[in-house]
Each structure stands twice: as structure tokens, then as C-alpha cells.
N, C-alpha and C positions, 0 to 999 in steps of 0.2 A: 433546437431542444428550448423549451418553454419551462420557466419555474415561478412560481407564484408562492411568496411567504405570507403567511398571516399570524398575528398575533404576537409578534416579536416585542421583545421588551430588552430593557438596557442591564444585562447581567454585569459588560465591563463597568458599566456606572456604578452600580451597587458594589462591587469589587475596589473602586477607586475610593468612594466613601467609606467603605471598612478600613482600608488602608491608612486612612488619613486619620482616623481615630485612634487614640492612644490610652493608656490606663486612666487618666483624669475623666474621661467620661464612658469609660468600659461598663459602668453598673447600668449606664441608660441603655446601652445596646444589649443588654443581656437577654436572651431567648428571643432576639432579632431575628427574623427569616424574611427572603424574597425569594419569589417561585417565576417562572419565567416557562412559555411554550411557544414552539415553531414548527410549522407545519410545512411541507414541500411537495408540491406533484410535480413530476418530470415527466414529459413525453420522449423516449428516445426515438432513434433515427428509425429502429426495426419496427417501431409502432408498438412495443412494450412501454407500460407505464410505471413508475418508480415512485412510489411514497415515502414520505420521512415524515415521522412524526418525534419531537426532541422536547423532553422536560428536564428543566434546569434549577436547582434550588439553591441559595446560601444560607447558611443557619450559624448564628454566632450564641456563645453562652457569654459574652463579655471579654472571654479570654482567649478562645480558640476559635477557627472559622471551618466550617465544613461545605466543601462544595459537593454537588451531586450531580449527576448527567445521565440521563436514560435517551436511548436512540432507540427507535423502532422503524426497521426499514422493510417494506413491503413492494415486490415485484409482481405485476398483473400482464397478462396478454391484452390484447385488443381488443380481445371480446369480456373482460372482466375476472377474467380467471385467474388465481394467485398462484403464481408459480414457486417462489419462495418467500420467506419470511426470515427475519432474524431481529434481535436484543441485544444491546450491548449497556453495560452500566459502568460509571466512571466515579469512583470517588477519591478525594483527598482533604486531607486537614493540615492548619497550620496556625501559628499564632497571629492574632490580631497586627497589624502594623506590618507584617510580610506580603507577598504576592503572590497570587495563585495563579492559576491558568490564564495565559494570555490568547485571546480571542485571535482566530485569523481573520483577516481582512472579509469583510463581509459583501456576498456579490450585490448588495444594494447599495454600496457605494463605490462601485467599480463601474467602467461602462459594460452594459449588459452587450453589446455588439462586440465584444471583445473577450471571449472566453478564457480561462486558463487554458495555456498550451500544456498537452501531456503529451505530444507525439515524440517527444526526445527525452534521454536522461544520461546526465554525464556525457554531454558532447556526442551521444550516438542515436539516431534517428530509427525508431522501430519499422523495419520492414525494408531497411536500407540493406544491401548486398555487401558482405564482406569478404573478398576472395582470399581467405587466409587457406593455409595448407596444414599450418602448425595446429591442427585439434584434437582434442582428447574426449573421450566419453568418461562421464562422471557418473557416479552410482546416485540414484535418485533421479538422473536426467536421461531416461532411455531414449528420448526421441529428439534432443538436441545436443550440439556438439559445441564444446566449449573453447574459446580462444581468450587470451591475455591481450588488455591493450594497457593504453597508456593513455589518459584524459589530458587535453591541453590544460584545465585548472583541476588540480587533485584537492582531497580533504584532508586536513590535518589530522595526523594519526594514522591513516589508512594505508595500506601495505599495498594492496593487489587489487587490481580492476579486471572484471571476465565480461565477456559477451558472449552469448549463449545464442548458436544462429541453426537455422532449419539444415536438415540432414543433406539436402539435393541443390536448393537452390541459395542455402548460405544466408538467408535474410535472418536481418536481429530480432530476436523475440522476448530476448531477456538479457538484462543490464546488472553486474552486482558491483558493490564497493565493499571490500573487504578489509578489517584491522585484525592483528593478531593478538594485541593486547585490548581490553576494552576499554573505550574512549572516552575518558573523563568520566570515571563512574561516580557516583552520589548515591544519596540516602533516598531522593526523589527521583525514580525512574521517568516520571510522568511530566516532571519539569524540565528534563534534559533539553541542550539547546539544540539537538539533531532533531527532537520532534516538535520544538517551537518554528524551528526552520523550515520542516518539510510542512507542518501546517501554513505557513505562511507563503510558501510556495505555490500550494496547491489550493488554499481556501477552504480548507476544509479540516475536519475535527480527526485525532488519532485514535483509534479504537483498540483496548487492548483484546488481542486474542489468545492469551496463552495465562494459565494460570501459576505456573511454574518460573515463566521466564519476563523479562520486559520486552516483551513482543506485540508489536503494534502494527497494523495496518490502516491505510488511506486508500479508500476509494474517490480515485481522481478522476476515474470515466467509467461509462459502462463496461468497457471491454479493457479495462486498465487498471493496476492496483501496483501500490509502492507499501513495501514494508520495511520495518527496519527491529532489527533484535540487537539491543544494546549489549548485552551479556550473554554468554553460554549459546552462540547461535551455533557452533557444529566443532567437531574435534581439533579442526585447524584455524578455526577464527572465533573472537568474541564478540566483536560487531561486526553486523553485514547489513546491506541496505540493498533492497534489491526491485525491480521494476521491471513489470514483463505487460505484455499486450497478449492477450487471452486468443484473439482472430490469430495470431502468427502461431502462439503455441499448438493451436489445432491443426494449423498449416502442418507445423512439424511433425504432429502425429501422424496426419494423411501420408506424408513424404516418407517417413519410416515404414507404414504398413506398404507403399509402392515399392520399397527398397527390399522389403522381405520378399514380396510377389518376383520382385525381378530373381532375386538371388535364388529361389527355388526353381524359376523357371532354368536359370544358367546350369544348376546344377543337376537337373533332370536331362537339360542338353549334352551336359558334357558326359553323363552317365551313357546316354544313347549312343554317344560316338564313341565311348571305350567299347560298347559289346559292339558296334559293327566295325571298328579295327579289328578287334580280337577275333571277329568271325572270319573276316578277311584272310589272317594268318593261317586258323586252321582250315 
């Protein structure tokens, strides 16, 4: 995977300068603004190309700081045809002297030969086989079986942990950490410590994917996604963190189709045998 960044500017430096200014020089900062732009082009293992363009701005009227971020993502095949495109926008305001978004570690500051690992979550590895028999079906997950597990290291405030496995081979496709009560609810969900921790873990930005709930997604790899809903996740849980591998989820769909075909064939064979047994009796 090859990544190229151009036109990068120091947003973190701009925030630091703003945070260090008080009321004494607020008048000098009135209507002050900074803008940054960042582009990246990634060639995926399957030959597709992902392009990301990010525009960021910081403005202040001397008392209030407003941060805005617009991220446009485009995926193309090897021939240059656009497969999908999406745009996300983020905004937050806070008083001068407070701290805003904390940027995740830049890939430019890390070893380029050591990519961020995304093949495991909460101690379980995607694709590993769990030979569990105590599985249940969950509404909304028609192709996956759910099994409870206990991680070696848990999260503060979280009650239950689940792995979702494929129906035939029992390979791990999805992992969830769930809390019955909202974990440290606050006024600014975007600055929640779980958001910052996930951004730091995966070196990527969180993007809001719901207008009604504090529900964020992290695109950690071409076929892997992590989401966190900080409040109102479901009827049973307030806070839920989920991670899944699309390739294994697709395998689960395939296995479920195979099970349906096998079940229909078995039902047909049973009926034919019933007819034969009854005919022999007559």
C-alpha cells in the first residue's frame, strides 16, 4: 500500500498557539483564521485506488474558536472508474484557552514499513476459529452467530463482550464491547476519551455517521471498520464499540446460503423417504 501526502500544514500548531492566548491579547486575534489542505492517494491490494481530500480550518473572534473539517473520499477501480464517493463534515466550537481536537499520530511521523495493525480487536483476531457451541442468533445479524467472551483486558464501564462468528466454520467476523450505561457522558461527544483513544490507536479521524446519535466510524483498513456509538446504541446498551472484517462477513453470508441449500436438500430427502416408506406399507 502506497500513500502520498501533499500540502500538509500544522493544524495542531495553530491550535496550540490559540490555546496559549488569553484575554489580554484576545483583541489581536479577532477574526483570525487558518486553513489547511491534505490529499492522499492509496493503491489497495486489489488494484483499486482510494483518494482522500481533507480541508480544515480554524477561526476565532477573540473569544470563541471554531474548527471545521471536510473530508471527501473517492474509490476508483484500476481503470479510473469511480466506484463510490462520500463526504463528511465536522465542526466544533470552544472558548479560547480550551483545547479542541487532538490530532491522531501522523503516518509521516511513524515508520512507513510498520503499518497500523488492524487484524485484531479486544484480543480476538479476525478469521480465527472459535469452537463454541453456546451460540445465539441476534436480530439484525442473519448470517452471524453471537457468542459471549471475556477479554484479557476489559474496558472501564463496559459490561459485555461479544464475538460474531460465521455459521459453518465459526470464524471471527465481528467483535463488540457493550456498556449498559453511557460511558462518561458529557457535553462534547466529539471530544470523548474513547474517540481520542480510537483515533490514536488507528491513526485516523473519527467521522460522524448519524444526525441523531453520537455515532462515529473509523475507516481503519480497506476491508475493516470500527464504529462507536457513545449513547443510545440499542435497547439493551447505551455505549457500543464494534469492529468487523468485511471479507469474513461476506464469507458468513456465503456460508448461510450454503446452509439454506443443504437444509432444503435434507428436507426434500426426508419427504422422499417418507413417501417411499408409506408406499411400502400400503
